[in-house]
mmCIF file of the N, C-alpha and C atoms, coordinates in Angstrom:
data_MODEL
# 
_entry.id   MODEL 
# 
loop_
_atom_site.group_PDB 
_atom_site.id 
_atom_site.type_symbol 
_atom_site.label_atom_id 
_atom_site.label_alt_id 
_atom_site.label_comp_id 
_atom_site.label_asym_id 
_atom_site.label_entity_id 
_atom_site.label_seq_id 
_atom_site.pdbx_PDB_ins_code 
_atom_site.Cartn_x 
_atom_site.Cartn_y 
_atom_site.Cartn_z 
_atom_site.occupancy 
_atom_site.B_iso_or_equiv 
_atom_site.pdbx_formal_charge 
_atom_site.auth_seq_id 
_atom_site.auth_comp_id 
_atom_site.auth_asym_id 
_atom_site.auth_atom_id 
_atom_site.pdbx_PDB_model_num 
ATOM 1   N N  . MET A 1 1  ? 113.175 64.642 129.355 1.00 0.00 ? 1  MET A N  1 
ATOM 2   C CA . MET A 1 1  ? 114.012 63.999 129.238 1.00 0.00 ? 1  MET A CA 1 
ATOM 3   C C  . MET A 1 1  ? 113.996 63.082 128.022 1.00 0.00 ? 1  MET A C  1 
ATOM 4   N N  . SER A 1 2  ? 115.606 62.611 128.206 1.00 0.00 ? 2  SER A N  1 
ATOM 5   C CA . SER A 1 2  ? 116.239 62.262 126.804 1.00 0.00 ? 2  SER A CA 1 
ATOM 6   C C  . SER A 1 2  ? 116.398 60.492 127.421 1.00 0.00 ? 2  SER A C  1 
ATOM 7   N N  . THR A 1 3  ? 115.788 59.927 126.463 1.00 0.00 ? 3  THR A N  1 
ATOM 8   C CA . THR A 1 3  ? 116.544 58.331 126.242 1.00 0.00 ? 3  THR A CA 1 
ATOM 9   C C  . THR A 1 3  ? 117.406 57.878 125.995 1.00 0.00 ? 3  THR A C  1 
ATOM 10  N N  . PRO A 1 4  ? 118.457 56.750 126.329 1.00 0.00 ? 4  PRO A N  1 
ATOM 11  C CA . PRO A 1 4  ? 119.548 56.361 126.328 1.00 0.00 ? 4  PRO A CA 1 
ATOM 12  C C  . PRO A 1 4  ? 119.699 55.795 124.408 1.00 0.00 ? 4  PRO A C  1 
ATOM 13  N N  . PRO A 1 5  ? 120.796 55.826 123.807 1.00 0.00 ? 5  PRO A N  1 
ATOM 14  C CA . PRO A 1 5  ? 120.589 55.583 122.754 1.00 0.00 ? 5  PRO A CA 1 
ATOM 15  C C  . PRO A 1 5  ? 120.660 54.114 122.337 1.00 0.00 ? 5  PRO A C  1 
ATOM 16  N N  . ALA A 1 6  ? 119.908 53.961 121.298 1.00 0.00 ? 6  ALA A N  1 
ATOM 17  C CA . ALA A 1 6  ? 119.686 52.204 121.713 1.00 0.00 ? 6  ALA A CA 1 
ATOM 18  C C  . ALA A 1 6  ? 121.470 51.564 121.023 1.00 0.00 ? 6  ALA A C  1 
ATOM 19  N N  . VAL A 1 7  ? 121.760 50.571 121.612 1.00 0.00 ? 7  VAL A N  1 
ATOM 20  C CA . VAL A 1 7  ? 123.107 50.301 120.974 1.00 0.00 ? 7  VAL A CA 1 
ATOM 21  C C  . VAL A 1 7  ? 122.355 48.899 120.133 1.00 0.00 ? 7  VAL A C  1 
ATOM 22  N N  . GLN A 1 8  ? 123.440 49.343 119.414 1.00 0.00 ? 8  GLN A N  1 
ATOM 23  C CA . GLN A 1 8  ? 123.143 48.692 118.145 1.00 0.00 ? 8  GLN A CA 1 
ATOM 24  C C  . GLN A 1 8  ? 124.076 47.173 118.073 1.00 0.00 ? 8  GLN A C  1 
ATOM 25  N N  . PRO A 1 9  ? 123.490 46.212 117.489 1.00 0.00 ? 9  PRO A N  1 
ATOM 26  C CA . PRO A 1 9  ? 124.680 44.806 117.389 1.00 0.00 ? 9  PRO A CA 1 
ATOM 27  C C  . PRO A 1 9  ? 125.740 45.059 116.578 1.00 0.00 ? 9  PRO A C  1 
ATOM 28  N N  . ARG A 1 10 ? 126.806 44.879 116.789 1.00 0.00 ? 10 ARG A N  1 
ATOM 29  C CA . ARG A 1 10 ? 128.004 44.878 116.127 1.00 0.00 ? 10 ARG A CA 1 
ATOM 30  C C  . ARG A 1 10 ? 128.862 43.137 115.875 1.00 0.00 ? 10 ARG A C  1 
ATOM 31  N N  . ILE A 1 11 ? 129.227 43.009 115.179 1.00 0.00 ? 11 ILE A N  1 
ATOM 32  C CA . ILE A 1 11 ? 129.435 41.889 114.453 1.00 0.00 ? 11 ILE A CA 1 
ATOM 33  C C  . ILE A 1 11 ? 131.537 41.792 114.432 1.00 0.00 ? 11 ILE A C  1 
ATOM 34  N N  . LEU A 1 12 ? 131.947 40.937 115.288 1.00 0.00 ? 12 LEU A N  1 
ATOM 35  C CA . LEU A 1 12 ? 133.180 40.543 114.879 1.00 0.00 ? 12 LEU A CA 1 
ATOM 36  C C  . LEU A 1 12 ? 133.836 39.739 114.169 1.00 0.00 ? 12 LEU A C  1 
ATOM 37  N N  . ARG A 1 13 ? 134.846 40.142 113.333 1.00 0.00 ? 13 ARG A N  1 
ATOM 38  C CA . ARG A 1 13 ? 135.107 39.215 112.402 1.00 0.00 ? 13 ARG A CA 1 
ATOM 39  C C  . ARG A 1 13 ? 136.623 38.489 113.137 1.00 0.00 ? 13 ARG A C  1 
ATOM 40  N N  . LEU A 1 14 ? 136.979 37.500 112.504 1.00 0.00 ? 14 LEU A N  1 
ATOM 41  C CA . LEU A 1 14 ? 138.118 37.192 113.215 1.00 0.00 ? 14 LEU A CA 1 
ATOM 42  C C  . LEU A 1 14 ? 139.129 36.940 113.945 1.00 0.00 ? 14 LEU A C  1 
ATOM 43  N N  . LYS A 1 15 ? 139.632 38.370 113.108 1.00 0.00 ? 15 LYS A N  1 
ATOM 44  C CA . LYS A 1 15 ? 141.143 39.453 113.445 1.00 0.00 ? 15 LYS A CA 1 
ATOM 45  C C  . LYS A 1 15 ? 140.586 40.273 114.886 1.00 0.00 ? 15 LYS A C  1 
ATOM 46  N N  . GLN A 1 16 ? 139.273 40.988 114.775 1.00 0.00 ? 16 GLN A N  1 
ATOM 47  C CA . GLN A 1 16 ? 138.562 41.389 116.021 1.00 0.00 ? 16 GLN A CA 1 
ATOM 48  C C  . GLN A 1 16 ? 138.670 40.795 117.250 1.00 0.00 ? 16 GLN A C  1 
ATOM 49  N N  . LEU A 1 17 ? 138.228 39.444 117.173 1.00 0.00 ? 17 LEU A N  1 
ATOM 50  C CA . LEU A 1 17 ? 137.564 38.704 117.961 1.00 0.00 ? 17 LEU A CA 1 
ATOM 51  C C  . LEU A 1 17 ? 139.210 38.315 118.859 1.00 0.00 ? 17 LEU A C  1 
ATOM 52  N N  . ILE A 1 18 ? 140.044 37.996 117.633 1.00 0.00 ? 18 ILE A N  1 
ATOM 53  C CA . ILE A 1 18 ? 141.353 37.415 118.520 1.00 0.00 ? 18 ILE A CA 1 
ATOM 54  C C  . ILE A 1 18 ? 141.899 38.754 119.310 1.00 0.00 ? 18 ILE A C  1 
ATOM 55  N N  . GLU A 1 19 ? 142.388 39.633 118.653 1.00 0.00 ? 19 GLU A N  1 
ATOM 56  C CA . GLU A 1 19 ? 142.394 40.741 119.653 1.00 0.00 ? 19 GLU A CA 1 
ATOM 57  C C  . GLU A 1 19 ? 141.591 41.205 120.995 1.00 0.00 ? 19 GLU A C  1 
ATOM 58  N N  . ARG A 1 20 ? 139.804 40.629 120.814 1.00 0.00 ? 20 ARG A N  1 
ATOM 59  C CA . ARG A 1 20 ? 139.187 40.570 121.844 1.00 0.00 ? 20 ARG A CA 1 
ATOM 60  C C  . ARG A 1 20 ? 139.376 39.936 123.090 1.00 0.00 ? 20 ARG A C  1 
ATOM 61  N N  . ILE A 1 21 ? 139.438 38.760 122.575 1.00 0.00 ? 21 ILE A N  1 
ATOM 62  C CA . ILE A 1 21 ? 139.660 37.494 123.422 1.00 0.00 ? 21 ILE A CA 1 
ATOM 63  C C  . ILE A 1 21 ? 141.099 37.126 123.742 1.00 0.00 ? 21 ILE A C  1 
ATOM 64  N N  . GLY A 1 22 ? 141.990 37.488 123.010 1.00 0.00 ? 22 GLY A N  1 
ATOM 65  C CA . GLY A 1 22 ? 143.345 37.230 123.260 1.00 0.00 ? 22 GLY A CA 1 
ATOM 66  C C  . GLY A 1 22 ? 143.731 35.579 123.095 1.00 0.00 ? 22 GLY A C  1 
ATOM 67  N N  . LEU A 1 23 ? 143.034 34.997 122.227 1.00 0.00 ? 23 LEU A N  1 
ATOM 68  C CA . LEU A 1 23 ? 143.301 33.771 121.983 1.00 0.00 ? 23 LEU A CA 1 
ATOM 69  C C  . LEU A 1 23 ? 143.903 33.386 120.492 1.00 0.00 ? 23 LEU A C  1 
ATOM 70  N N  . ALA A 1 24 ? 144.268 32.189 120.080 1.00 0.00 ? 24 ALA A N  1 
ATOM 71  C CA . ALA A 1 24 ? 144.739 32.138 118.477 1.00 0.00 ? 24 ALA A CA 1 
ATOM 72  C C  . ALA A 1 24 ? 143.462 31.517 118.006 1.00 0.00 ? 24 ALA A C  1 
ATOM 73  N N  . ARG A 1 25 ? 144.408 32.226 116.805 1.00 0.00 ? 25 ARG A N  1 
ATOM 74  C CA . ARG A 1 25 ? 143.298 31.329 115.668 1.00 0.00 ? 25 ARG A CA 1 
ATOM 75  C C  . ARG A 1 25 ? 142.897 30.073 115.313 1.00 0.00 ? 25 ARG A C  1 
ATOM 76  N N  . SER A 1 26 ? 144.053 29.409 115.535 1.00 0.00 ? 26 SER A N  1 
ATOM 77  C CA . SER A 1 26 ? 143.669 27.648 115.738 1.00 0.00 ? 26 SER A CA 1 
ATOM 78  C C  . SER A 1 26 ? 142.860 27.297 117.305 1.00 0.00 ? 26 SER A C  1 
ATOM 79  N N  . THR A 1 27 ? 143.078 28.244 118.622 1.00 0.00 ? 27 THR A N  1 
ATOM 80  C CA . THR A 1 27 ? 142.049 27.665 119.789 1.00 0.00 ? 27 THR A CA 1 
ATOM 81  C C  . THR A 1 27 ? 141.049 28.021 119.114 1.00 0.00 ? 27 THR A C  1 
ATOM 82  N N  . ILE A 1 28 ? 140.410 29.015 118.614 1.00 0.00 ? 28 ILE A N  1 
ATOM 83  C CA . ILE A 1 28 ? 139.063 29.817 118.831 1.00 0.00 ? 28 ILE A CA 1 
ATOM 84  C C  . ILE A 1 28 ? 138.552 28.456 117.749 1.00 0.00 ? 28 ILE A C  1 
ATOM 85  N N  . TYR A 1 29 ? 139.282 28.134 116.877 1.00 0.00 ? 29 TYR A N  1 
ATOM 86  C CA . TYR A 1 29 ? 138.219 27.150 116.010 1.00 0.00 ? 29 TYR A CA 1 
ATOM 87  C C  . TYR A 1 29 ? 138.332 25.992 116.917 1.00 0.00 ? 29 TYR A C  1 
ATOM 88  N N  . GLU A 1 30 ? 139.584 25.528 117.836 1.00 0.00 ? 30 GLU A N  1 
ATOM 89  C CA . GLU A 1 30 ? 139.292 24.375 118.865 1.00 0.00 ? 30 GLU A CA 1 
ATOM 90  C C  . GLU A 1 30 ? 138.339 24.076 119.558 1.00 0.00 ? 30 GLU A C  1 
ATOM 91  N N  . ARG A 1 31 ? 137.705 25.343 120.201 1.00 0.00 ? 31 ARG A N  1 
ATOM 92  C CA . ARG A 1 31 ? 136.702 25.947 121.020 1.00 0.00 ? 31 ARG A CA 1 
ATOM 93  C C  . ARG A 1 31 ? 135.306 25.177 120.291 1.00 0.00 ? 31 ARG A C  1 
ATOM 94  N N  . MET A 1 32 ? 135.280 25.230 119.321 1.00 0.00 ? 32 MET A N  1 
ATOM 95  C CA . MET A 1 32 ? 134.112 24.997 118.168 1.00 0.00 ? 32 MET A CA 1 
ATOM 96  C C  . MET A 1 32 ? 134.039 23.690 117.914 1.00 0.00 ? 32 MET A C  1 
ATOM 97  N N  . ASP A 1 33 ? 135.206 22.876 118.015 1.00 0.00 ? 33 ASP A N  1 
ATOM 98  C CA . ASP A 1 33 ? 135.116 21.700 117.759 1.00 0.00 ? 33 ASP A CA 1 
ATOM 99  C C  . ASP A 1 33 ? 134.943 21.030 118.661 1.00 0.00 ? 33 ASP A C  1 
ATOM 100 N N  . ALA A 1 34 ? 133.413 20.023 118.599 1.00 0.00 ? 34 ALA A N  1 
ATOM 101 C CA . ALA A 1 34 ? 132.935 19.122 119.430 1.00 0.00 ? 34 ALA A CA 1 
ATOM 102 C C  . ALA A 1 34 ? 134.253 18.018 119.275 1.00 0.00 ? 34 ALA A C  1 
ATOM 103 N N  . ARG A 1 35 ? 134.970 17.574 118.726 1.00 0.00 ? 35 ARG A N  1 
ATOM 104 C CA . ARG A 1 35 ? 136.119 16.335 118.651 1.00 0.00 ? 35 ARG A CA 1 
ATOM 105 C C  . ARG A 1 35 ? 137.390 16.815 119.174 1.00 0.00 ? 35 ARG A C  1 
ATOM 106 N N  . SER A 1 36 ? 137.320 18.106 119.525 1.00 0.00 ? 36 SER A N  1 
ATOM 107 C CA . SER A 1 36 ? 138.324 18.583 119.718 1.00 0.00 ? 36 SER A CA 1 
ATOM 108 C C  . SER A 1 36 ? 138.958 18.524 121.555 1.00 0.00 ? 36 SER A C  1 
ATOM 109 N N  . PRO A 1 37 ? 140.143 18.264 121.927 1.00 0.00 ? 37 PRO A N  1 
ATOM 110 C CA . PRO A 1 37 ? 139.887 18.311 123.732 1.00 0.00 ? 37 PRO A CA 1 
ATOM 111 C C  . PRO A 1 37 ? 140.094 19.555 124.000 1.00 0.00 ? 37 PRO A C  1 
ATOM 112 N N  . ARG A 1 38 ? 140.045 20.566 123.756 1.00 0.00 ? 38 ARG A N  1 
ATOM 113 C CA . ARG A 1 38 ? 140.134 21.787 123.775 1.00 0.00 ? 38 ARG A CA 1 
ATOM 114 C C  . ARG A 1 38 ? 138.542 22.372 123.621 1.00 0.00 ? 38 ARG A C  1 
ATOM 115 N N  . TYR A 1 39 ? 137.274 21.658 123.275 1.00 0.00 ? 39 TYR A N  1 
ATOM 116 C CA . TYR A 1 39 ? 135.914 22.145 122.890 1.00 0.00 ? 39 TYR A CA 1 
ATOM 117 C C  . TYR A 1 39 ? 135.467 22.875 124.148 1.00 0.00 ? 39 TYR A C  1 
ATOM 118 N N  . ASP A 1 40 ? 134.615 23.858 124.067 1.00 0.00 ? 40 ASP A N  1 
ATOM 119 C CA . ASP A 1 40 ? 134.348 24.631 124.798 1.00 0.00 ? 40 ASP A CA 1 
ATOM 120 C C  . ASP A 1 40 ? 132.782 24.489 124.290 1.00 0.00 ? 40 ASP A C  1 
ATOM 121 N N  . ALA A 1 41 ? 131.450 24.332 125.568 1.00 0.00 ? 41 ALA A N  1 
ATOM 122 C CA . ALA A 1 41 ? 130.040 24.431 124.650 1.00 0.00 ? 41 ALA A CA 1 
ATOM 123 C C  . ALA A 1 41 ? 129.642 25.687 124.835 1.00 0.00 ? 41 ALA A C  1 
ATOM 124 N N  . THR A 1 42 ? 130.361 26.445 125.743 1.00 0.00 ? 42 THR A N  1 
ATOM 125 C CA . THR A 1 42 ? 130.085 27.561 125.769 1.00 0.00 ? 42 THR A CA 1 
ATOM 126 C C  . THR A 1 42 ? 130.567 28.663 125.090 1.00 0.00 ? 42 THR A C  1 
ATOM 127 N N  . PHE A 1 43 ? 131.322 28.205 123.896 1.00 0.00 ? 43 PHE A N  1 
ATOM 128 C CA . PHE A 1 43 ? 131.818 29.593 123.140 1.00 0.00 ? 43 PHE A CA 1 
ATOM 129 C C  . PHE A 1 43 ? 130.811 29.821 122.357 1.00 0.00 ? 43 PHE A C  1 
ATOM 130 N N  . PRO A 1 44 ? 130.781 31.245 122.003 1.00 0.00 ? 44 PRO A N  1 
ATOM 131 C CA . PRO A 1 44 ? 129.535 31.558 121.020 1.00 0.00 ? 44 PRO A CA 1 
ATOM 132 C C  . PRO A 1 44 ? 129.751 31.481 120.049 1.00 0.00 ? 44 PRO A C  1 
ATOM 133 N N  . LYS A 1 45 ? 129.024 30.359 118.921 1.00 0.00 ? 45 LYS A N  1 
ATOM 134 C CA . LYS A 1 45 ? 128.527 29.980 117.816 1.00 0.00 ? 45 LYS A CA 1 
ATOM 135 C C  . LYS A 1 45 ? 128.564 31.639 116.826 1.00 0.00 ? 45 LYS A C  1 
ATOM 136 N N  . PRO A 1 46 ? 129.244 31.100 115.471 1.00 0.00 ? 46 PRO A N  1 
ATOM 137 C CA . PRO A 1 46 ? 129.446 32.179 115.166 1.00 0.00 ? 46 PRO A CA 1 
ATOM 138 C C  . PRO A 1 46 ? 128.190 32.367 113.936 1.00 0.00 ? 46 PRO A C  1 
ATOM 139 N N  . ILE A 1 47 ? 127.915 33.571 113.322 1.00 0.00 ? 47 ILE A N  1 
ATOM 140 C CA . ILE A 1 47 ? 126.387 33.875 112.240 1.00 0.00 ? 47 ILE A CA 1 
ATOM 141 C C  . ILE A 1 47 ? 127.787 33.439 111.082 1.00 0.00 ? 47 ILE A C  1 
ATOM 142 N N  . LYS A 1 48 ? 126.731 33.254 109.980 1.00 0.00 ? 48 LYS A N  1 
ATOM 143 C CA . LYS A 1 48 ? 126.930 33.576 108.432 1.00 0.00 ? 48 LYS A CA 1 
ATOM 144 C C  . LYS A 1 48 ? 126.984 34.583 107.821 1.00 0.00 ? 48 LYS A C  1 
ATOM 145 N N  . LEU A 1 49 ? 127.231 35.382 107.467 1.00 0.00 ? 49 LEU A N  1 
ATOM 146 C CA . LEU A 1 49 ? 127.969 36.589 106.572 1.00 0.00 ? 49 LEU A CA 1 
ATOM 147 C C  . LEU A 1 49 ? 127.430 36.537 105.381 1.00 0.00 ? 49 LEU A C  1 
ATOM 148 N N  . GLY A 1 50 ? 128.224 35.723 104.885 1.00 0.00 ? 50 GLY A N  1 
ATOM 149 C CA . GLY A 1 50 ? 128.110 35.110 103.413 1.00 0.00 ? 50 GLY A CA 1 
ATOM 150 C C  . GLY A 1 50 ? 128.567 33.489 102.874 1.00 0.00 ? 50 GLY A C  1 
ATOM 151 N N  . VAL A 1 51 ? 128.884 33.723 101.793 1.00 0.00 ? 51 VAL A N  1 
ATOM 152 C CA . VAL A 1 51 ? 129.253 32.359 101.483 1.00 0.00 ? 51 VAL A CA 1 
ATOM 153 C C  . VAL A 1 51 ? 130.394 31.863 101.874 1.00 0.00 ? 51 VAL A C  1 
ATOM 154 N N  . SER A 1 52 ? 131.347 32.555 101.994 1.00 0.00 ? 52 SER A N  1 
ATOM 155 C CA . SER A 1 52 ? 132.293 32.036 103.438 1.00 0.00 ? 52 SER A CA 1 
ATOM 156 C C  . SER A 1 52 ? 133.322 33.303 104.168 1.00 0.00 ? 52 SER A C  1 
ATOM 157 N N  . ALA A 1 53 ? 132.054 33.929 104.983 1.00 0.00 ? 53 ALA A N  1 
ATOM 158 C CA . ALA A 1 53 ? 132.370 34.761 105.607 1.00 0.00 ? 53 ALA A CA 1 
ATOM 159 C C  . ALA A 1 53 ? 131.714 34.472 106.838 1.00 0.00 ? 53 ALA A C  1 
ATOM 160 N N  . ILE A 1 54 ? 132.078 33.948 108.177 1.00 0.00 ? 54 ILE A N  1 
ATOM 161 C CA . ILE A 1 54 ? 131.409 34.399 109.506 1.00 0.00 ? 54 ILE A CA 1 
ATOM 162 C C  . ILE A 1 54 ? 131.739 35.643 110.237 1.00 0.00 ? 54 ILE A C  1 
ATOM 163 N N  . GLY A 1 55 ? 131.326 35.755 111.232 1.00 0.00 ? 55 GLY A N  1 
ATOM 164 C CA . GLY A 1 55 ? 131.554 36.769 112.187 1.00 0.00 ? 55 GLY A CA 1 
ATOM 165 C C  . GLY A 1 55 ? 130.829 36.487 113.483 1.00 0.00 ? 55 GLY A C  1 
ATOM 166 N N  . TRP A 1 56 ? 131.144 36.983 114.934 1.00 0.00 ? 56 TRP A N  1 
ATOM 167 C CA . TRP A 1 56 ? 130.738 36.558 115.797 1.00 0.00 ? 56 TRP A CA 1 
ATOM 168 C C  . TRP A 1 56 ? 129.810 37.978 116.534 1.00 0.00 ? 56 TRP A C  1 
ATOM 169 N N  . VAL A 1 57 ? 128.585 38.100 117.254 1.00 0.00 ? 57 VAL A N  1 
ATOM 170 C CA . VAL A 1 57 ? 127.727 39.093 117.956 1.00 0.00 ? 57 VAL A CA 1 
ATOM 171 C C  . VAL A 1 57 ? 128.731 39.213 118.858 1.00 0.00 ? 57 VAL A C  1 
ATOM 172 N N  . GLU A 1 58 ? 128.833 40.301 119.213 1.00 0.00 ? 58 GLU A N  1 
ATOM 173 C CA . GLU A 1 58 ? 130.040 41.098 119.816 1.00 0.00 ? 58 GLU A CA 1 
ATOM 174 C C  . GLU A 1 58 ? 129.161 40.712 121.449 1.00 0.00 ? 58 GLU A C  1 
ATOM 175 N N  . ALA A 1 59 ? 127.963 40.949 121.601 1.00 0.00 ? 59 ALA A N  1 
ATOM 176 C CA . ALA A 1 59 ? 127.428 40.824 122.586 1.00 0.00 ? 59 ALA A CA 1 
ATOM 177 C C  . ALA A 1 59 ? 127.277 39.367 123.398 1.00 0.00 ? 59 ALA A C  1 
ATOM 178 N N  . ASP A 1 60 ? 127.527 38.434 122.393 1.00 0.00 ? 60 ASP A N  1 
ATOM 179 C CA . ASP A 1 60 ? 127.902 36.801 122.842 1.00 0.00 ? 60 ASP A CA 1 
ATOM 180 C C  . ASP A 1 60 ? 129.038 36.915 123.458 1.00 0.00 ? 60 ASP A C  1 
ATOM 181 N N  . ILE A 1 61 ? 129.802 37.195 122.746 1.00 0.00 ? 61 ILE A N  1 
ATOM 182 C CA . ILE A 1 61 ? 131.526 37.417 123.027 1.00 0.00 ? 61 ILE A CA 1 
ATOM 183 C C  . ILE A 1 61 ? 131.312 38.000 124.384 1.00 0.00 ? 61 ILE A C  1 
ATOM 184 N N  . THR A 1 62 ? 131.150 39.315 124.840 1.00 0.00 ? 62 THR A N  1 
ATOM 185 C CA . THR A 1 62 ? 130.787 39.922 126.323 1.00 0.00 ? 62 THR A CA 1 
ATOM 186 C C  . THR A 1 62 ? 130.323 39.001 127.384 1.00 0.00 ? 62 THR A C  1 
ATOM 187 N N  . ALA A 1 63 ? 129.253 38.373 126.955 1.00 0.00 ? 63 ALA A N  1 
ATOM 188 C CA . ALA A 1 63 ? 128.795 37.869 127.724 1.00 0.00 ? 63 ALA A CA 1 
ATOM 189 C C  . ALA A 1 63 ? 129.684 36.458 128.020 1.00 0.00 ? 63 ALA A C  1 
ATOM 190 N N  . TRP A 1 64 ? 130.266 35.325 127.083 1.00 0.00 ? 64 TRP A N  1 
ATOM 191 C CA . TRP A 1 64 ? 131.093 34.959 127.503 1.00 0.00 ? 64 TRP A CA 1 
ATOM 192 C C  . TRP A 1 64 ? 132.721 35.067 128.013 1.00 0.00 ? 64 TRP A C  1 
ATOM 193 N N  . ILE A 1 65 ? 132.783 35.908 127.951 1.00 0.00 ? 65 ILE A N  1 
ATOM 194 C CA . ILE A 1 65 ? 134.017 36.382 128.690 1.00 0.00 ? 65 ILE A CA 1 
ATOM 195 C C  . ILE A 1 65 ? 133.371 36.717 130.220 1.00 0.00 ? 65 ILE A C  1 
ATOM 196 N N  . GLU A 1 66 ? 132.097 37.470 130.269 1.00 0.00 ? 66 GLU A N  1 
ATOM 197 C CA . GLU A 1 66 ? 131.811 37.784 131.801 1.00 0.00 ? 66 GLU A CA 1 
ATOM 198 C C  . GLU A 1 66 ? 131.414 36.584 132.460 1.00 0.00 ? 66 GLU A C  1 
ATOM 199 N N  . LEU A 1 67 ? 131.199 35.166 131.895 1.00 0.00 ? 67 LEU A N  1 
ATOM 200 C CA . LEU A 1 67 ? 131.026 34.045 132.541 1.00 0.00 ? 67 LEU A CA 1 
ATOM 201 C C  . LEU A 1 67 ? 132.363 33.544 132.572 1.00 0.00 ? 67 LEU A C  1 
ATOM 202 N N  . ARG A 1 68 ? 133.502 33.656 132.161 1.00 0.00 ? 68 ARG A N  1 
ATOM 203 C CA . ARG A 1 68 ? 134.448 32.797 132.547 1.00 0.00 ? 68 ARG A CA 1 
ATOM 204 C C  . ARG A 1 68 ? 135.148 33.656 133.606 1.00 0.00 ? 68 ARG A C  1 
ATOM 205 N N  . MET A 1 69 ? 135.188 35.006 133.684 1.00 0.00 ? 69 MET A N  1 
ATOM 206 C CA . MET A 1 69 ? 135.934 35.808 134.914 1.00 0.00 ? 69 MET A CA 1 
ATOM 207 C C  . MET A 1 69 ? 134.661 35.101 136.064 1.00 0.00 ? 69 MET A C  1 
ATOM 208 N N  . ILE A 1 70 ? 133.316 34.785 135.872 1.00 0.00 ? 70 ILE A N  1 
ATOM 209 C CA . ILE A 1 70 ? 132.756 34.369 136.920 1.00 0.00 ? 70 ILE A CA 1 
ATOM 210 C C  . ILE A 1 70 ? 133.386 33.260 137.415 1.00 0.00 ? 70 ILE A C  1 
ATOM 211 N N  . GLU A 1 71 ? 133.639 32.337 136.253 1.00 0.00 ? 71 GLU A N  1 
ATOM 212 C CA . GLU A 1 71 ? 134.083 30.577 136.642 1.00 0.00 ? 71 GLU A CA 1 
ATOM 213 C C  . GLU A 1 71 ? 135.578 30.738 137.558 1.00 0.00 ? 71 GLU A C  1 
ATOM 214 N N  . LYS A 1 72 ? 136.113 31.213 137.184 1.00 0.00 ? 72 LYS A N  1 
ATOM 215 C CA . LYS A 1 72 ? 137.538 31.368 138.029 1.00 0.00 ? 72 LYS A CA 1 
ATOM 216 C C  . LYS A 1 72 ? 137.490 31.357 139.182 1.00 0.00 ? 72 LYS A C  1 
# 
């Protein structure tokens, strides 16, 4: 019996995130801004990758998309 390969966590940078969820850069940042009328508390928080680099965990984005599909 062989075991299935372990799924490696993947980080999405902003360009990949935009392609994945179909939202514009400005909309993504508005979803993360608690002062914005477009704020979404369920939107995944980015992780810090470096001094000025952030990314999103792909599994978190997938879970968020699935949640949106259930809510519709």
